[in-house]
C-alpha positions as CSV (number, residue, x, y, z in Angstrom):
1,D,-15.9,95.1,-43.7
2,N,-13.2,92.9,-44.2
3,L,-11.4,94.3,-41.4
4,G,-13.9,93.2,-39.6
5,L,-14.2,89.7,-40.7
6,L,-10.6,89.3,-40.2
7,V,-10.8,90.2,-36.7
8,T,-14.1,88.4,-36.2
9,I,-11.7,85.1,-37.2
10,N,-8.6,85.9,-35.5
11,G,-11.2,86.2,-32.3
12,A,-12.7,83.1,-33.0
13,G,-9.2,81.1,-33.1
14,V,-8.4,82.3,-29.8
15,A,-11.6,81.4,-28.2
16,L,-12.6,78.2,-30.0
17,G,-9.2,77.1,-30.5
18,N,-8.8,75.7,-27.2
19,L,-10.5,73.1,-27.7
20,P,-7.8,71.7,-30.3
21,A,-5.5,72.9,-27.8
22,G,-6.9,71.1,-24.4
23,M,-6.8,67.8,-26.7
24,Y,-3.6,68.4,-28.4
25,T,-2.0,69.1,-25.3
26,T,-3.0,66.4,-23.3
27,R,-1.9,63.9,-26.8
28,F,1.7,65.7,-27.2
29,G,2.2,67.5,-23.4
30,P,2.6,71.8,-22.9
31,R,6.4,71.7,-24.7
32,S,4.9,70.4,-27.7
33,A,2.1,72.5,-28.0
34,I,4.0,75.4,-27.0
35,Q,6.5,74.8,-30.4
36,C,3.3,74.1,-32.4
37,S,2.2,77.7,-31.2
38,S,5.1,79.0,-32.2
39,W,4.9,77.3,-35.6
40,M,1.6,79.1,-36.6
41,F,2.3,82.3,-36.1
42,F,5.7,81.4,-38.6
43,V,3.3,80.3,-41.1
44,A,0.6,83.4,-39.9
45,A,4.0,85.7,-40.5
46,L,4.7,84.6,-44.1
47,L,1.5,84.1,-45.4
48,T,0.7,88.1,-44.5
49,A,3.8,88.6,-46.2
50,S,3.4,86.9,-49.2
51,A,-0.3,88.1,-49.5
52,D,-0.2,90.3,-52.3
53,S,1.3,87.8,-54.9
54,F,-1.8,85.3,-54.6
55,E,-4.3,88.7,-56.6
56,E,-7.3,87.4,-56.2
57,Y,-6.7,85.2,-53.4
58,R,-5.0,87.7,-51.4
59,F,-8.3,88.6,-48.9
60,Y,-8.8,84.2,-47.9
61,A,-4.0,84.7,-47.4
62,Y,-5.4,87.1,-44.6
63,L,-8.1,85.3,-43.5
64,L,-5.8,82.0,-43.1
65,A,-3.1,84.4,-40.9
66,F,-5.6,85.7,-38.8
67,L,-7.3,82.2,-38.5
68,L,-3.9,80.6,-37.7
69,T,-3.2,84.0,-34.9
70,G,-5.7,83.3,-33.1
71,L,-4.7,79.4,-32.7
72,A,-1.5,80.4,-31.7
73,D,-2.4,82.1,-29.2
74,S,-4.5,79.4,-27.7
75,F,-1.9,77.2,-28.0
76,G,0.3,79.0,-26.4
77,V,-1.1,80.1,-23.3
78,L,-2.8,76.8,-23.0
79,G,0.3,75.7,-22.7
80,R,2.2,77.7,-20.6
81,Q,-0.3,77.0,-18.1
82,V,-0.7,73.5,-18.4
83,F,3.3,73.7,-18.0
84,M,3.1,75.7,-15.3
85,G,0.7,73.1,-13.3
86,C,2.8,70.3,-14.1
87,T,6.2,71.8,-12.5
88,T,5.2,74.6,-10.2
89,R,3.2,74.7,-6.9
90,G,2.9,77.9,-4.4
91,S,4.5,80.8,-5.0
92,L,6.7,80.1,-7.4
93,T,3.4,79.0,-9.7
94,N,2.5,83.0,-8.6
95,Y,5.6,84.5,-9.7
96,A,5.8,82.9,-12.7
97,S,2.8,83.8,-13.6
98,S,3.1,88.0,-12.9
99,T,5.9,87.9,-14.9
100,Q,4.8,86.9,-17.6
101,G,2.4,89.6,-17.1
102,G,5.1,92.2,-16.8
103,V,6.8,90.6,-20.2
104,A,3.9,90.9,-21.9
105,R,2.8,94.4,-21.2
106,V,6.8,95.1,-22.1
107,A,6.0,93.0,-25.2
108,A,2.7,95.2,-25.2
109,T,4.2,98.4,-25.2
110,V,7.6,97.8,-27.2
111,A,6.3,95.8,-30.2
112,P,4.1,98.4,-31.5
113,V,7.1,101.0,-31.8
114,L,9.6,98.8,-33.1
115,G,7.2,97.3,-35.7
116,G,6.9,101.1,-36.4
117,A,10.3,101.5,-37.0
118,M,11.3,99.2,-39.2
119,A,8.4,99.6,-41.1
120,Q,9.3,102.7,-41.9
121,H,12.7,101.9,-42.6
122,F,12.6,98.8,-44.3
123,G,9.1,98.1,-45.2
124,T,6.9,96.2,-44.2
125,I,8.1,92.8,-45.1
126,S,10.8,93.1,-42.3
127,V,8.2,93.3,-39.6
128,Y,7.4,89.9,-40.9
129,A,10.7,88.7,-41.0
130,L,11.8,89.3,-38.0
131,Q,8.7,87.7,-36.9
132,S,9.1,84.7,-38.8
133,L,12.6,84.6,-36.7
134,M,11.6,84.7,-33.3
135,A,8.6,82.1,-34.1
136,V,11.7,79.4,-35.3
137,A,14.7,80.7,-32.3
138,C,11.1,80.1,-29.6
139,V,10.6,76.7,-31.2
140,V,14.3,76.1,-30.9
141,A,14.3,77.8,-27.2
142,A,11.6,75.3,-26.2
143,G,13.0,72.4,-27.4
144,M,16.1,73.1,-25.6
145,L,14.9,74.8,-22.6
146,M,12.2,72.8,-21.4
147,P,11.8,69.8,-20.0
148,R,9.3,67.1,-21.9
149,V,6.6,66.5,-19.6
150,H,2.7,64.7,-19.4
151,S,0.1,67.4,-19.2
152,A,-1.3,65.1,-15.8
153,Q,2.1,64.9,-13.9
154,D,2.8,65.9,-10.3
155,L,6.1,67.5,-9.2
156,A,7.4,64.6,-9.1
157,G,7.1,63.3,-12.9
158,K,4.3,60.5,-11.9
159,L,1.1,60.2,-13.8
160,P,-2.1,59.9,-11.2
161,S,-2.6,56.0,-12.3
162,Q,0.8,56.0,-10.9
163,T,-0.2,57.4,-7.2
164,K,-2.0,55.5,-4.4
165,S,-4.3,57.7,-4.4
166,P,-8.0,56.4,-4.1
167,K,-10.0,59.0,-6.1
168,V,-7.8,58.7,-9.5
169,L,-8.5,55.5,-11.4
170,P,-5.4,54.2,-13.9
171,S,-8.0,54.7,-16.9
172,Q,-8.6,58.6,-15.9
173,A,-5.1,60.3,-16.8
174,Y,-5.4,59.0,-20.7
175,E,-9.2,58.6,-21.8
176,V,-10.4,62.3,-21.0
177,S,-13.6,63.9,-23.1
178,Y,-14.8,67.6,-22.7
179,I,-18.4,65.5,-21.8
180,A,-16.6,63.8,-18.6
181,V,-14.8,66.7,-17.1
182,L,-17.9,68.9,-17.6
183,R,-19.8,66.2,-15.7
184,K,-17.4,65.9,-13.0
185,H,-16.1,69.2,-12.8
186,W,-19.4,71.3,-13.7
187,G,-19.7,74.0,-10.3
188,L,-15.7,74.4,-9.8
189,L,-16.1,75.4,-13.7
190,A,-18.9,77.4,-13.2
191,R,-17.6,78.9,-9.9
192,A,-13.9,79.2,-11.5
193,V,-15.2,81.0,-14.9
194,V,-17.4,83.3,-13.2
195,F,-14.0,84.7,-11.3
196,V,-12.1,85.0,-14.0
197,A,-14.8,86.2,-16.8
198,G,-15.8,88.7,-14.9
199,A,-11.6,90.0,-14.5
200,F,-11.6,89.7,-18.6
201,F,-14.9,91.7,-18.5
202,V,-13.9,94.2,-16.2
203,R,-10.4,95.0,-18.1
204,R,-11.8,95.4,-21.5
205,A,-14.2,97.7,-20.0
206,R,-11.2,99.4,-18.4
207,E,-9.4,99.6,-22.2
208,L,-12.8,100.8,-24.0
209,I,-13.5,103.7,-21.1
210,F,-10.1,105.8,-22.3
211,A,-11.4,106.1,-25.9
212,L,-14.6,106.5,-25.1
213,E,-14.3,109.1,-22.5
214,G,-11.6,111.1,-24.3
215,H,-14.4,111.3,-27.0
216,A,-17.0,112.6,-24.9
217,R,-14.5,115.1,-23.6
218,S,-13.4,116.5,-26.5
219,M,-9.5,115.8,-25.5
220,S,-7.0,115.6,-28.0
221,Q,-5.7,112.6,-29.2
222,G,-2.5,113.3,-27.7
223,A,-4.1,113.4,-24.2
224,V,-5.7,110.5,-24.5
225,G,-2.4,108.6,-25.0
226,T,-1.1,110.2,-22.3
227,L,-3.8,109.4,-20.3
228,A,-3.6,105.6,-21.4
229,A,0.1,106.0,-21.0
230,V,0.7,106.5,-17.0
231,S,-1.9,103.7,-16.1
232,S,-0.1,101.5,-18.2
233,S,2.8,103.1,-16.8
234,V,1.5,102.6,-12.8
235,D,0.0,98.9,-14.2
236,F,3.7,97.9,-15.5
237,C,6.0,98.9,-12.3
238,L,3.2,96.7,-10.0
239,F,3.4,93.8,-11.3
240,P,6.3,92.3,-9.4
241,A,4.3,92.9,-6.4
242,A,1.4,90.8,-8.2
243,G,3.1,87.6,-7.3
244,W,4.0,88.5,-3.6
245,L,1.0,89.7,-3.1
246,M,-0.6,86.4,-3.9
247,S,2.0,83.9,-2.2
248,E,1.0,86.0,0.9
249,F,-2.8,86.6,1.0
250,G,-4.4,84.3,-2.3
251,K,-5.4,84.9,-5.2
252,T,-9.5,84.8,-4.4
253,R,-8.4,88.0,-1.9
254,V,-6.0,89.7,-4.5
255,G,-9.0,89.0,-7.3
256,G,-11.1,90.6,-4.2
257,V,-9.1,93.0,-3.8
258,F,-8.8,93.9,-7.9
259,F,-12.8,93.8,-8.5
260,F,-13.0,96.4,-5.4
261,L,-10.3,99.0,-6.9
262,M,-12.1,98.6,-10.1
263,T,-15.0,99.2,-8.9
264,C,-13.4,102.5,-7.1
265,S,-12.3,103.8,-9.7
266,F,-15.5,103.2,-12.4
267,L,-17.8,105.0,-9.6
268,V,-15.1,108.2,-9.4
269,L,-16.4,108.7,-13.0
270,Q,-19.6,109.5,-12.0
271,S,-18.4,113.0,-10.3
272,R,-17.8,113.9,-14.2
273,T,-15.3,116.9,-12.9
274,S,-11.3,117.4,-14.6
275,G,-9.3,115.5,-12.7
276,D,-11.8,112.1,-12.3
277,I,-10.6,110.8,-15.4
278,W,-6.7,110.9,-14.0
279,I,-8.3,109.5,-10.9
280,F,-9.8,106.5,-13.0
281,A,-6.5,106.1,-14.8
282,I,-4.1,105.7,-11.7
283,L,-6.5,103.4,-9.5
284,S,-7.3,101.4,-12.5
285,G,-3.7,101.3,-13.4
286,I,-2.9,100.1,-10.0
287,S,-6.1,97.7,-9.6
288,N,-4.4,95.7,-12.9
289,G,-0.8,95.8,-11.8
290,I,-1.4,93.9,-8.8
291,S,-3.4,91.3,-10.5
292,S,-1.0,90.6,-13.0
293,G,-1.2,87.0,-14.0
294,L,-4.0,86.6,-11.4
295,A,-5.7,84.3,-14.1
296,L,-3.3,82.2,-15.5
297,S,-1.9,81.2,-12.0
298,F,-5.8,80.5,-11.0
299,G,-6.4,78.2,-13.7
300,A,-2.7,76.3,-13.3
301,Q,-3.7,75.6,-9.9
302,L,-7.2,74.8,-10.0
303,A,-7.4,72.4,-12.4
304,P,-7.3,68.8,-11.7
305,P,-4.3,67.1,-12.4
306,E,-5.8,64.1,-14.2
307,C,-8.0,66.6,-16.4
308,R,-5.6,68.8,-16.5
309,S,-5.9,69.9,-20.5
310,H,-9.4,69.5,-21.2
311,F,-10.2,71.6,-18.3
312,L,-8.2,74.3,-19.0
313,A,-9.1,74.4,-22.6
314,I,-13.2,74.2,-21.3
315,F,-12.5,77.3,-18.3
316,R,-10.4,78.8,-20.8
317,L,-13.1,78.6,-23.9
318,L,-16.0,80.0,-20.9
319,A,-14.1,82.8,-19.4
320,R,-12.9,85.1,-22.4
321,C,-16.6,85.6,-22.9
322,G,-15.7,88.0,-20.4
323,D,-14.3,90.4,-23.9
324,P,-16.7,90.5,-25.7
325,S,-19.7,90.7,-23.3
326,A,-17.8,93.7,-22.3
327,S,-18.0,95.8,-25.4
328,E,-21.4,94.7,-26.3
329,L,-22.9,96.2,-22.7
330,I,-20.7,99.3,-22.7
331,G,-21.5,99.7,-26.3
332,V,-25.9,99.4,-26.3
333,V,-26.3,100.8,-22.7
334,S,-24.1,104.1,-23.6
335,S,-25.7,104.2,-27.2
336,T,-29.4,104.1,-25.8
337,G,-28.3,105.6,-22.7
338,S,-25.3,107.3,-21.4
339,L,-21.9,106.3,-21.4
340,A,-21.9,107.8,-17.4
341,L,-24.9,104.5,-17.2
342,A,-23.0,102.2,-18.2
343,E,-20.1,102.8,-16.3
344,L,-22.3,102.7,-13.3
345,L,-23.1,99.5,-15.2
346,V,-19.6,97.7,-14.8
347,A,-19.3,99.2,-11.8
348,M,-21.7,97.1,-10.1
349,V,-20.9,93.9,-12.0
350,S,-17.4,94.0,-10.6
351,L,-18.8,94.7,-6.9
352,A,-20.8,91.5,-7.1
353,V,-18.2,88.8,-8.9
354,A,-16.2,90.5,-5.6
355,F,-18.6,89.3,-3.5
356,F,-19.1,86.2,-5.3
357,G,-15.4,85.6,-5.5
358,M,-15.1,86.1,-1.8
359,L,-17.9,84.0,-1.0
360,F,-18.1,81.3,-3.7
361,V,-14.8,80.6,-5.2
362,P,-12.1,78.0,-4.0
363,E,-8.3,79.6,-3.6
364,P,-6.7,76.8,-5.8
365,G,-4.2,75.2,-3.8
366,A,-2.8,76.7,-0.3
367,N,-0.5,79.2,0.7
368,S,2.7,77.1,0.8
369,K,4.1,79.0,4.1
370,H,1.5,77.1,5.9
371,V,1.1,73.7,4.7
372,A,3.9,72.3,6.8
373,G,7.0,73.3,5.0
374,K,5.8,71.8,2.2
375,E,4.5,73.7,-1.1
376,S,1.1,72.8,-1.9
377,S,-0.8,70.5,-4.2
378,N,-3.3,71.7,-7.0
379,T,-6.4,70.9,-4.7
380,P,-9.0,74.0,-4.5
381,Q,-9.2,75.0,-0.6
382,R,-12.3,75.8,0.9
383,S,-14.0,79.0,-0.2
384,C,-15.0,81.7,2.6
385,W,-18.2,80.4,2.1
386,H,-18.0,76.7,2.9
387,L,-15.9,78.0,6.1
388,I,-18.6,79.5,7.7
389,G,-20.1,77.8,10.7
390,A,-17.6,75.0,9.5
391,S,-17.1,72.9,13.5
392,R,-15.1,70.0,12.2
393,H,-14.2,67.6,9.2
394,S,-13.2,64.4,9.6
395,Y,-12.0,61.7,7.1
396,T,-10.9,58.5,8.0
397,A,-8.9,57.0,5.1
398,P,-9.9,53.0,4.1
399,T,-8.4,50.0,6.1
400,E,-6.8,47.4,4.1
401,Q,-9.8,44.8,5.4
402,Q,-12.4,47.2,3.9
403,L,-10.8,47.8,0.4
404,G,-10.1,43.8,0.3
405,E,-7.3,41.9,-0.7
406,G,-5.6,42.8,-3.9
407,E,-6.5,46.6,-3.4
408,T,-3.8,47.8,-0.4
409,D,-2.5,49.8,-3.5
410,R,-6.1,52.4,-2.6
411,I,-4.6,52.9,0.8
412,P,-3.5,56.5,0.8
413,S,0.1,57.6,1.1
414,N,1.9,57.4,4.2
415,T,3.0,60.7,4.3
416,A,0.5,63.1,5.9
417,S,1.4,66.3,3.8
418,N,0.1,63.7,0.8
419,T,-3.0,62.5,2.7
420,V,-4.4,66.4,3.6
421,S,-3.5,67.0,-0.4
422,D,-6.1,64.2,-0.9
423,I,-8.7,65.4,0.6
424,G,-8.1,68.7,-0.1
425,V,-8.2,70.2,3.1
426,G,-4.2,70.8,3.7
427,A,-2.9,71.5,6.8
428,T,-3.9,75.3,7.7
429,K,-3.8,76.1,11.3
430,I,-7.0,78.3,11.2
431,G,-7.6,80.8,14.0
432,A,-6.4,78.0,17.4
433,G,-7.3,75.6,15.3
434,S,-5.5,72.9,14.6
435,T,-5.4,70.0,11.9
436,E,-4.4,66.4,13.6
437,A,-2.1,64.3,11.5
438,S,-0.9,60.8,12.4
439,T,2.7,60.2,11.6
440,P,3.9,57.4,9.8
441,N,5.3,54.0,12.5
442,D,8.4,51.8,11.3
443,D,6.3,48.8,10.1
444,G,6.7,49.6,6.5
445,G,4.1,52.2,6.4
446,K,1.2,50.8,7.9
447,R,-1.0,52.1,10.7
448,N,-3.6,51.0,13.1
449,P,-6.9,52.2,12.3
450,D,-7.2,55.3,15.1
451,E,-4.1,56.3,13.6
452,R,-5.9,56.7,10.0
453,T,-8.2,59.4,11.3
454,L,-7.3,63.3,10.2
455,R,-9.5,66.1,11.9
456,F,-9.4,69.3,10.4
457,H,-11.0,72.3,13.3
458,T,-12.3,75.6,12.8
C-alpha cells in the first residue's frame, strides 16, 4: 500500500508540477527551471539516502522525495522544451529533440545496470551519492553552457512586445494567465493534446503488452526480457533517423506513420501464432524509434511565443493523461473481457488518432528548406483538412492611414518572410501554385498599398 501511494504521489508531481513549472519558467527563464529541477533531484536523493535516520518519520521522507522527483521531471522537461522553442527552429529543433530521446533511451538502459552494480559492491548509499553529484554537475553545466533567455523571446532575442507585429500587445509577454491561454488557444490546444496524448497512450500500452503477453503465453522472465531488449534495441538504433524524418516530411506525417505502424503491430497479435509476438516487438520498436522526440519537438514549435511557458504547461499536463488512460483501459478490458480485445481497442484508438492528426492537427512551423532558405517561425501551418478545397487566401497589411497617427509601428516588418510568418501561412510552394510577396523598396521600408498584398495559392 505504501509503495502504491509513493508511485501515485510521484505521478501527481509529474502531472500537476507542470503548472508551477510554467509560471516559474515564465518568470525566471528555462535555464533557471532546469537548474531548479537539478536541485530538486539533489534534495530527493539526500532524503532517500537518509530516510532511515528519521525513524518514525521515514515514510514522510520517502513521500517528499518521490514528490520532489516528480516535480523535478516537470521542471526539467518543460525548461528544455521552452529553451528549444526560444533558441532553435526547423530541422535543428527536430534533431535536438530526437537526440534527447536517444539519450533518454541510453539512460533508461544504463542507469539500472550501473545502479545495481554499485549497490551490490558499494552499498545503496553510493547510488544516491552519485545521483547527488550528477545533479550538482547539471546545475554547473547549465549555468556555464546555457545562455539566459526569456521564455517569450525569438531567435533574435526580441520579446513579442519589441516586434512590429500588430498581433501582440506589449503586455502580453509578461501578463499571462492559464485562463487567458485556454481562452485564446483552446482550439489549437485541444487538437494538439489529442494527437500527443494518443502517442503517450499507445506507447504506454506497448510497454504493458510485453509483460501481459508474456504472462498469458507462459513465457519465462528471461524470454520476456529478451523480447523487450530486442524491441528497445530497434527503437534506439532508429532515433537518429527521427530528426531527419521530421525535418523532411513534417511532424504530423511522421506521427501518422507512427500510429499506423503501431496499429499494425497490435493487429498482428490477433493472429495468436508463435511468431506474432516477435513481429510486434520489432514493428513497435521501429514505430517508436522513428518518432523519438516527437512530443518534445511538437510542443516546442507549436507554442505561441507570447505565452510559450504557460501554453506548454497546459499542453504537457493534458497530454500526459494518455499514460494512465492506457493502463486503466488495458486493465479493465483484459480483466472483464480478454487481452486480445484490449489490444484490438488500442489498435483502433491508434488508427483513429492517426486520421485525426492528418486531418485536423496543424504542422508546427514549416519545413525550413521550403521557406525561402530561412528557418521557419513557431507559427503552426495549416493541416490537411484546411487545405482541402482551398483556392486562395489573401492578407493585406493595414496602411498607415488605416492605423492612424502614432500607430505606424504596428505595420509588419519589411521582409517578406516576416510578413508571411505573422499571418501563419509561410512561403511554401504547393503543387504548381506559389506564394507571392512584395519586396521592399528603397524608401525606408514603406510600400505602396498594392505592394502590401500577399496571396497564398493552392
